[in-house]
C-alpha positions as CSV (number, residue, x, y, z in Angstrom):
1,X,22.5,-62.9,-33.0
2,X,19.5,-60.6,-33.0
3,X,20.8,-58.7,-29.9
4,X,24.2,-58.3,-31.6
5,X,22.3,-56.7,-34.5
6,X,20.4,-54.4,-32.0
7,X,23.8,-53.4,-30.4
8,X,25.3,-52.6,-33.8
9,X,22.3,-50.6,-35.0
10,X,21.7,-48.9,-31.7
11,X,17.9,-49.7,-31.7
12,X,15.7,-51.2,-29.0
13,X,13.4,-54.1,-28.5
14,X,10.0,-54.5,-27.0
15,X,11.3,-56.7,-24.1
16,X,13.7,-53.9,-23.1
17,X,11.0,-51.4,-22.3
18,X,10.3,-48.0,-23.7
19,X,13.2,-46.0,-25.2
20,X,15.9,-48.5,-24.1
21,X,18.6,-49.7,-26.4
22,X,21.2,-52.4,-26.0
23,X,24.5,-51.3,-24.3
24,X,26.2,-54.7,-24.0
25,X,25.7,-58.4,-24.6
26,X,27.2,-60.9,-22.3
27,X,27.5,-64.7,-22.8
28,X,27.5,-67.5,-20.3
29,X,27.7,-65.3,-17.1
30,X,27.3,-68.1,-14.5
31,X,27.6,-68.1,-11.5
32,X,26.7,-64.4,-11.4
33,X,23.5,-65.2,-13.2
34,X,21.7,-68.6,-13.0
35,X,20.0,-67.8,-16.3
36,X,23.2,-67.3,-18.2
37,X,22.8,-68.0,-21.9
38,X,22.6,-64.2,-22.6
39,X,22.7,-61.2,-20.3
40,X,21.6,-58.0,-21.9
41,X,22.3,-54.6,-20.4
42,X,20.1,-51.8,-21.7
43,X,19.8,-48.0,-21.1
44,X,18.0,-45.0,-22.3
45,X,19.7,-42.2,-24.2
46,X,19.9,-39.9,-21.1
47,X,21.1,-42.6,-18.7
48,X,24.8,-42.9,-18.0
49,X,24.5,-46.4,-16.7
50,X,22.3,-49.4,-17.7
51,X,18.8,-49.3,-16.2
52,X,17.8,-52.9,-17.1
53,X,19.5,-56.3,-16.9
54,X,17.7,-59.0,-19.0
55,X,18.8,-62.6,-18.5
56,X,17.8,-65.0,-21.3
57,X,17.5,-68.7,-21.3
58,X,17.3,-70.4,-24.8
59,X,15.3,-73.6,-25.1
60,X,14.1,-74.7,-28.5
61,X,10.9,-76.5,-27.5
62,X,10.2,-76.7,-23.7
63,X,7.6,-79.0,-22.5
64,X,6.3,-77.1,-19.5
65,X,4.9,-79.9,-17.4
66,X,5.9,-81.0,-13.9
67,X,7.0,-84.4,-15.0
68,X,9.6,-83.1,-17.6
69,X,13.1,-83.2,-16.1
70,X,14.4,-80.4,-18.5
71,X,11.5,-78.2,-17.5
72,X,12.3,-78.7,-13.9
73,X,15.8,-77.5,-14.3
74,X,14.7,-74.6,-16.5
75,X,12.2,-73.3,-14.0
76,X,14.6,-73.8,-11.1
77,X,17.1,-71.5,-12.8
78,X,14.4,-68.9,-13.3
79,X,13.3,-69.1,-9.7
80,X,16.9,-68.7,-8.5
81,X,17.4,-65.8,-10.8
82,X,14.4,-64.0,-9.4
83,X,15.2,-64.8,-5.8
84,X,18.8,-63.6,-6.1
85,X,17.9,-60.4,-8.0
86,X,19.1,-57.3,-6.0
87,X,16.4,-55.0,-4.9
88,X,18.3,-51.8,-5.7
89,X,20.1,-50.8,-8.9
90,X,18.9,-51.7,-12.4
91,X,15.7,-53.5,-13.1
92,X,16.3,-57.3,-13.3
93,X,14.1,-59.3,-15.6
94,X,14.2,-62.7,-17.2
95,X,13.2,-64.1,-20.6
96,X,12.6,-67.5,-22.2
97,X,13.5,-67.8,-25.9
98,X,11.9,-70.6,-27.9
99,X,12.0,-71.5,-31.6
100,X,8.8,-70.1,-33.2
101,X,5.2,-70.2,-32.1
102,X,4.5,-73.0,-29.6
103,X,1.4,-73.8,-27.6
104,X,3.1,-74.0,-24.1
105,X,5.1,-70.9,-24.8
106,X,2.1,-68.9,-25.9
107,X,0.2,-70.0,-22.7
108,X,3.1,-69.0,-20.6
109,X,3.3,-65.6,-22.3
110,X,-0.4,-65.0,-21.5
111,X,0.3,-65.8,-17.8
112,X,3.3,-63.5,-17.8
113,X,1.4,-60.6,-19.3
114,X,-1.5,-61.0,-16.8
115,X,1.0,-61.2,-13.8
116,X,2.7,-57.9,-14.9
117,X,-0.6,-56.1,-14.7
118,X,-1.6,-57.2,-11.1
119,X,-0.1,-55.6,-8.0
120,X,-0.3,-58.6,-5.7
121,X,-0.8,-62.4,-5.6
122,X,-4.5,-62.7,-4.6
123,X,-5.7,-60.5,-7.5
124,X,-3.7,-62.4,-10.0
125,X,-4.7,-65.9,-8.9
126,X,-8.3,-64.8,-8.3
127,X,-8.6,-63.6,-11.9
128,X,-6.9,-66.6,-13.5
129,X,-9.2,-69.0,-11.7
130,X,-12.4,-67.2,-12.6
131,X,-14.6,-69.5,-14.5
132,X,-14.5,-69.0,-18.3
133,X,-12.3,-65.9,-17.9
134,X,-9.4,-67.8,-19.6
135,X,-9.1,-70.9,-21.6
136,X,-8.6,-74.3,-20.1
137,X,-5.1,-74.6,-21.5
138,X,-4.0,-71.3,-19.7
139,X,-5.4,-72.4,-16.4
140,X,-3.8,-75.9,-16.8
141,X,-0.4,-74.2,-17.6
142,X,-0.6,-72.1,-14.4
143,X,-1.1,-75.3,-12.4
144,X,2.0,-76.9,-13.9
145,X,4.0,-73.7,-13.3
146,X,3.0,-73.7,-9.7
147,X,4.1,-77.3,-9.3
148,X,7.4,-76.6,-11.1
149,X,8.1,-73.6,-8.8
150,X,7.3,-75.8,-5.7
151,X,9.9,-78.3,-6.9
152,X,12.4,-75.6,-7.6
153,X,12.0,-74.2,-4.0
154,X,12.6,-77.6,-2.6
155,X,15.7,-78.0,-4.7
156,X,17.0,-74.6,-3.5
157,X,16.7,-75.5,0.1
158,X,13.1,-74.8,1.2
159,X,11.7,-78.0,2.6
160,X,8.0,-78.5,2.1
161,X,7.2,-74.9,1.0
162,X,3.8,-73.5,2.0
163,X,1.2,-72.8,-0.7
164,X,1.3,-69.0,0.0
165,X,5.1,-69.0,-0.6
166,X,4.7,-71.0,-3.8
167,X,2.1,-68.6,-5.1
168,X,4.2,-65.6,-4.1
169,X,7.3,-67.0,-6.0
170,X,5.1,-68.0,-9.0
171,X,3.7,-64.5,-9.3
172,X,7.2,-62.9,-8.9
173,X,8.5,-65.2,-11.6
174,X,5.7,-64.5,-14.0
175,X,5.6,-60.8,-13.4
176,X,9.3,-60.5,-14.4
177,X,9.2,-63.0,-17.2
178,X,9.1,-62.3,-21.0
179,X,8.5,-65.1,-23.5
180,X,10.2,-64.6,-26.9
181,X,9.3,-66.7,-29.9
182,X,11.6,-65.6,-32.8
183,X,11.0,-67.2,-36.2
184,X,14.4,-68.3,-37.2
185,X,14.0,-72.0,-38.0
186,X,12.4,-74.0,-40.7
187,X,9.6,-73.8,-41.8
188,X,9.1,-70.2,-40.5
189,X,12.2,-68.1,-41.1
190,X,10.6,-64.7,-41.5
191,X,12.8,-62.9,-38.9
192,X,16.0,-63.6,-40.9
193,X,14.7,-61.4,-43.7
194,X,13.8,-58.6,-41.2
195,X,17.2,-58.7,-39.6
196,X,19.0,-58.7,-42.9
197,X,17.1,-55.7,-44.2
198,X,17.8,-53.7,-41.0
199,X,21.5,-54.2,-41.5
200,X,21.7,-52.6,-44.9
201,X,22.5,-49.1,-43.7
202,X,25.6,-50.2,-41.7
203,X,26.8,-53.0,-44.1
204,X,29.7,-52.5,-46.5
205,X,28.3,-51.4,-49.8
206,X,25.0,-50.5,-48.1
207,X,23.2,-53.1,-50.2
208,X,21.5,-56.4,-49.6
209,X,24.6,-58.4,-50.5
210,X,26.6,-56.5,-47.9
211,X,23.9,-57.0,-45.3
212,X,23.9,-60.7,-46.0
213,X,27.6,-60.9,-45.4
214,X,27.3,-58.9,-42.2
215,X,24.6,-61.2,-41.0
216,X,26.7,-64.2,-41.6
217,X,29.5,-62.6,-39.7
218,X,27.2,-61.9,-36.7
219,X,26.1,-65.5,-36.7
220,X,29.7,-66.6,-36.7
221,X,30.5,-64.3,-33.8
222,X,27.5,-65.6,-31.9
223,X,29.1,-69.0,-32.0
224,X,32.5,-67.7,-31.0
225,X,31.6,-65.6,-28.0
226,X,29.9,-68.2,-25.7
227,X,33.0,-70.5,-25.1
228,X,34.9,-67.3,-24.1
229,X,32.2,-66.0,-21.8
230,X,32.6,-62.7,-23.7
231,X,31.0,-59.4,-22.8
232,X,30.6,-57.5,-26.0
233,X,30.0,-53.7,-26.3
234,X,29.8,-51.7,-29.5
235,X,33.5,-51.0,-29.8
236,X,34.4,-54.7,-29.6
237,X,31.7,-55.7,-32.0
238,X,32.7,-53.1,-34.6
239,X,36.3,-54.3,-34.3
240,X,35.4,-58.0,-34.8
241,X,33.1,-57.2,-37.8
242,X,35.0,-54.3,-39.4
243,X,35.6,-56.1,-42.6
244,X,31.9,-56.3,-43.5
245,X,30.9,-52.9,-42.0
246,X,30.5,-49.7,-43.9
247,X,33.7,-47.7,-43.3
248,X,31.9,-44.4,-43.7
249,X,29.6,-45.2,-40.7
250,X,31.0,-44.0,-37.5
251,X,29.3,-43.6,-34.1
252,X,31.2,-40.4,-33.4
253,X,31.6,-39.2,-37.0
254,X,30.7,-35.6,-36.3
255,X,33.1,-35.3,-33.4
256,X,35.9,-36.8,-35.5
257,X,35.1,-34.4,-38.2
258,X,35.5,-31.4,-35.9
259,X,38.7,-32.8,-34.6
260,X,40.2,-33.4,-38.0
261,X,39.2,-29.8,-39.1
262,X,40.9,-28.2,-36.1
263,X,44.0,-30.4,-36.5
264,X,44.4,-29.6,-40.2
265,X,44.1,-25.9,-39.4
266,X,46.9,-26.1,-36.8
267,X,49.0,-28.2,-39.1
268,X,48.5,-25.7,-41.9
269,X,49.5,-22.7,-39.7
270,X,52.6,-24.4,-38.4
271,X,53.8,-25.6,-41.8
272,X,53.3,-22.2,-43.5
273,X,55.4,-20.5,-40.8
274,X,58.5,-22.7,-41.4
275,X,58.2,-23.8,-45.1
276,X,58.1,-21.9,-48.4
277,X,54.6,-21.8,-50.0
278,X,55.4,-24.5,-52.5
279,X,56.9,-26.9,-49.9
280,X,54.0,-26.3,-47.5
281,X,51.4,-27.0,-50.2
282,X,53.1,-30.2,-51.1
283,X,53.0,-31.5,-47.5
284,X,49.4,-30.4,-46.7
285,X,47.9,-31.7,-49.9
286,X,49.8,-35.0,-49.7
287,X,51.6,-34.7,-53.0
288,X,54.5,-37.2,-53.1
289,X,55.7,-36.7,-56.6
290,X,58.7,-34.6,-57.5
291,X,58.0,-31.0,-58.1
292,X,60.3,-28.3,-59.5
293,X,60.9,-26.5,-56.2
294,X,61.0,-29.5,-53.9
295,X,64.8,-30.2,-54.5
296,X,65.9,-26.6,-54.0
297,X,63.9,-25.2,-51.1
298,X,65.4,-24.9,-47.6
299,X,63.6,-24.0,-44.4
300,X,63.8,-20.3,-43.7
301,X,65.4,-19.3,-40.4
302,X,63.1,-18.6,-37.6
303,X,62.3,-15.0,-37.1
304,X,60.9,-13.0,-34.3
305,X,57.2,-12.5,-34.2
306,X,57.7,-8.7,-34.2
307,X,57.3,-7.1,-37.6
308,X,60.4,-5.1,-38.7
309,X,59.8,-2.2,-41.1
310,X,62.6,-1.4,-43.5
311,X,64.5,1.8,-42.8
312,X,63.6,3.4,-46.1
313,X,59.9,2.9,-45.5
314,X,59.7,4.4,-42.0
315,X,57.9,7.6,-41.1
316,X,59.1,11.0,-42.6
317,X,60.5,12.2,-39.3
318,X,62.9,9.3,-39.0
319,X,66.3,9.0,-40.9
320,X,65.5,7.3,-44.2
321,X,67.8,5.4,-46.4
322,X,66.7,4.5,-49.8
323,X,68.4,1.5,-51.2
324,X,68.5,3.0,-54.7
325,X,68.9,6.8,-54.3
326,X,71.2,7.3,-51.3
327,X,74.2,5.7,-49.8
328,X,74.1,7.6,-46.5
329,X,71.2,8.2,-44.2
330,X,69.9,11.7,-44.7
331,X,67.0,13.3,-42.8
332,X,64.0,13.0,-45.1
333,X,62.7,16.4,-44.0
334,X,65.9,18.1,-45.0
335,X,66.5,16.2,-48.2
336,X,63.0,16.7,-49.6
337,X,62.8,20.4,-48.9
338,X,66.3,21.3,-50.1
339,X,65.8,19.3,-53.3
340,X,62.6,21.3,-54.1
341,X,60.4,18.3,-54.3
342,X,57.9,19.8,-51.8
343,X,58.1,22.4,-49.1
344,X,58.5,21.4,-45.5
345,X,55.1,21.4,-43.9
346,X,54.5,23.6,-41.0
347,X,53.3,20.8,-38.8
348,X,56.5,18.7,-39.3
349,X,58.8,21.3,-37.8
350,X,61.1,18.9,-35.8
351,X,62.3,15.4,-36.5
352,X,61.7,14.4,-32.9
353,X,58.2,15.8,-32.5
354,X,55.1,13.8,-33.0
355,X,53.3,14.3,-36.3
356,X,50.5,16.8,-36.2
357,X,48.5,16.8,-39.4
358,X,46.3,19.7,-40.3
359,X,43.6,17.1,-41.2
360,X,43.4,15.9,-37.6
361,X,44.2,19.3,-36.0
362,X,41.6,21.1,-34.0
363,X,42.6,24.5,-35.4
């Protein structure tokens, strides 16, 4: 459920590394992954493909001792996940998720943190076995983990594995392991409140009530996805939870805004070419009620894009025909000068010559 919230919010988590956010969440991905409860793909903002694959195993309260059958199976799946991890491509890591703070899980987390800071096996085991460097419980937990790894190697086909190989596989497992202890069960349920508060900006209504409804929907989806072995990305998650999401929150809201603006502009230009002003306004503004002009307008016939100037408004040297004064075309030059309205200018001496205005003349 928490990783679905991370996917929806687009934020990261400490176990994903610096600047990575969740890209997809996959459920029950065996046999591709032996640790298959959850498989998280994460990437940085400038990475086109995921750069980390985190496989999670969920166990409420593991008893990490060599005599526990459930712990044997658990460590065997982790060893198989580490051995089968490809050497190229994204970084493959594993995580153990337990319910709240537990002694064995805390000791395993200390071992994993120390293994991640050492470059090889001798340095790691030499430091852990230094007298009084670590508590007795941490050293005892390392011994149990070694025995569990040895049993896992035997199960996976390595008969009587050597101590060097056992230590190598133990260090490889611990250096790639993360121990998560979310507080989601009684009596410590603090993480529920944190997740709920983080969902407020994307919940419908953008308030605490809407965030609570969104959290309930994510919990329901977390129960629906595993039987389907679903791989969930942001688009699928938003579609499945759209009823409780804020409709104004879009991942590409700015891009859709630019697209809508350009589309409306093209629609307005096309509509105003073929419709009268009143009809175009009714369509563009979405008015559906009856208006006075809507029952009488008709589309105008299409015209050429060339602008045609009326004959009576043409240049003085052309044959003008006024719609109100004359019935036959009369040369404007001859008509104006003979009627005494104004004398014929010297520069307009011929109806076929180009106009030569004294204002623009060089003389």
